[in-house]
C-alpha positions in Angstrom: 137.9 342.4 27.3 140.8 340.7 29.1 143.9 340.5 27.2 144.5 336.6 27.9 143.4 333.9 30.3 144.4 330.3 30.7 142.4 327.5 31.9 144.8 325.4 34.0 144.1 321.6 34.5 146.4 319.9 37.2 145.5 316.3 36.5 145.9 314.3 39.7 145.9 310.7 38.5 145.7 308.6 35.3 143.5 310.2 32.7 142.2 309.5 29.1 141.2 312.3 26.5 140.4 310.0 23.6 140.1 310.2 19.7 137.4 307.9 19.2 139.9 305.6 17.6 141.5 302.3 18.7 144.8 300.7 18.0 144.0 297.2 16.9 144.8 294.5 19.5 147.0 296.9 21.8 144.1 299.3 22.9 140.3 299.9 22.1 140.7 303.6 22.7 143.9 305.7 22.1 144.8 309.1 23.6 144.7 312.2 21.6 148.2 313.1 21.0 149.9 316.1 19.6 152.1 316.2 16.4 154.9 315.9 19.0 153.2 312.8 20.5 152.1 314.3 23.7 148.8 313.7 25.4 146.4 316.7 25.2 142.8 317.8 25.7 141.1 319.0 22.4 139.7 322.4 22.5 136.1 321.3 22.0 136.6 319.0 25.1 137.8 322.0 27.0 135.0 324.2 25.9 132.6 321.2 27.0 134.2 320.8 30.4 134.0 324.6 31.2 130.5 324.9 30.0 129.5 322.1 32.3 131.1 323.7 35.2 129.4 327.0 34.4 126.0 325.1 34.0 126.4 323.8 37.4 127.3 327.3 38.5 123.7 328.3 37.3 122.1 325.9 39.5 124.2 326.9 42.5 123.3 330.7 41.8 126.8 331.7 40.7 126.1 332.1 37.0 122.9 332.9 34.9 121.5 330.8 32.2 121.6 333.4 29.4 125.5 333.7 30.2 126.0 330.1 29.2 124.4 330.7 25.7 126.2 334.0 25.4 129.6 332.6 26.2 129.2 329.0 24.8 126.6 329.1 22.2 123.2 327.5 21.9 123.4 323.9 22.8 121.5 321.2 20.7 118.3 319.7 21.9 118.6 315.9 22.5 115.8 314.0 21.0 115.0 310.8 19.0 118.3 309.5 17.7 116.8 308.0 14.5 116.1 311.7 13.3 119.6 313.0 14.4 120.7 314.1 11.1 117.5 316.0 10.2 117.6 317.7 13.8 121.3 318.7 13.1 120.3 320.3 9.8 117.3 322.1 11.2 119.5 323.4 14.2 121.9 325.1 11.7 119.5 327.9 11.4 118.3 328.0 15.1 121.7 328.0 16.9 124.2 330.8 17.6 127.9 330.5 18.3 129.2 331.8 21.7 131.7 334.5 22.0 134.4 332.6 23.9 137.0 330.6 22.1 139.0 327.7 23.7 142.4 326.3 22.5 143.4 322.7 23.2 144.9 322.1 26.6 148.6 321.2 26.2 151.8 320.9 28.2 153.4 323.7 26.2 156.1 324.5 23.8 159.0 323.4 26.0 157.7 320.1 26.5 157.1 319.9 22.6 160.7 320.3 22.2 161.7 317.9 24.9 159.2 315.2 23.3 160.8 315.8 19.7 164.2 315.0 21.1 163.4 312.1 23.4 160.8 309.8 21.6 161.6 306.7 23.9 161.2 308.7 27.2 158.1 310.5 25.8 156.4 306.8 25.7 156.9 306.5 29.5 154.2 309.3 29.9 151.6 306.6 28.6 150.4 303.3 29.9 147.4 301.0 29.4 144.4 300.5 31.6 142.4 297.4 31.3 138.8 296.7 32.7 136.2 294.0 32.4 132.7 293.4 33.7 132.5 290.6 36.2 129.4 288.3 36.4 127.5 287.4 39.8 129.5 284.3 39.7 132.7 286.1 39.9 133.7 285.2 36.2 134.5 287.8 33.6 131.6 288.2 31.1 132.5 287.5 27.6 133.7 290.1 25.3 133.9 292.8 27.8 137.7 293.4 28.2 138.4 296.8 27.3 141.8 298.4 27.2 142.4 302.1 27.0 145.5 304.2 26.7 146.1 306.5 29.7 148.4 309.4 30.6 150.4 310.0 33.8 149.3 313.0 36.0 150.3 316.4 34.4 149.6 320.1 34.3 147.8 321.3 31.1 147.0 324.8 30.1 144.4 326.0 27.5 144.1 329.7 26.4 140.6 331.1 26.4 139.8 334.3 24.3 136.9 336.7 24.2 136.7 336.8 28.0 135.4 340.2 29.7 135.6 340.7 33.6 132.2 339.1 34.2 133.0 335.9 32.2 136.3 335.8 33.8 134.9 336.1 37.5 132.3 333.4 36.9 134.7 330.8 35.3 137.3 331.6 38.1 134.6 330.9 40.7 133.1 327.7 39.2 136.2 325.8 37.9 137.6 324.9 41.4 134.2 324.3 42.6 132.4 322.1 39.8 135.2 320.7 37.8 136.4 317.5 39.4 137.5 315.3 36.5 138.5 315.6 32.8 138.3 312.8 30.0 136.4 309.6 29.5 135.8 307.5 32.7 136.0 310.6 34.8 133.0 309.4 36.8 134.7 306.0 37.3 137.9 307.3 38.9 140.2 308.4 36.0 141.1 312.1 35.4 140.7 313.7 38.9 141.6 317.3 38.4 142.2 320.7 40.3 141.1 323.4 37.8 141.5 327.2 37.9 141.6 330.4 35.7 144.6 332.4 35.4 144.1 335.9 34.0 147.2 337.2 32.4 
């Protein structure tokens, strides 16, 4: 086993990793924020991003499908949304966890200290992004204005534990090749990223 490895996400533009919650009339979706008020990517999202990159590596011949299950665990099979609860209950006995563990991607402890001491300046790291759907006539469609909270470009780091040499090699290869965006709206221009693995 490697002692320690960090997934590094050098985010190159505005980005949004959400909580699923809104902020009333100000924003339909707010950023995930640490206890110090700083934006971060939750560990489950880090795991999903890296799993997706490794899965693309399988298609490219860089990784093997059994490695995905070994490292990340069994994926739930999609099906009829009306039977979601029953499928999840049945899956409890059919799935197995992966051996890799993922921490949240954060700016780090020095930034936490800065944020606690500078709450006004901290808010300059965040802005709002609004979008709406336009009709064929060039007029905005009714009830389609959505506003989300976005963060400035920054470099976030997430610790990964449970890695061996093989897993570290594959993840090191696939992150720069296949991970191009983080957070929601990443397929629509937000969250462009340059990612890599640093083995400590």
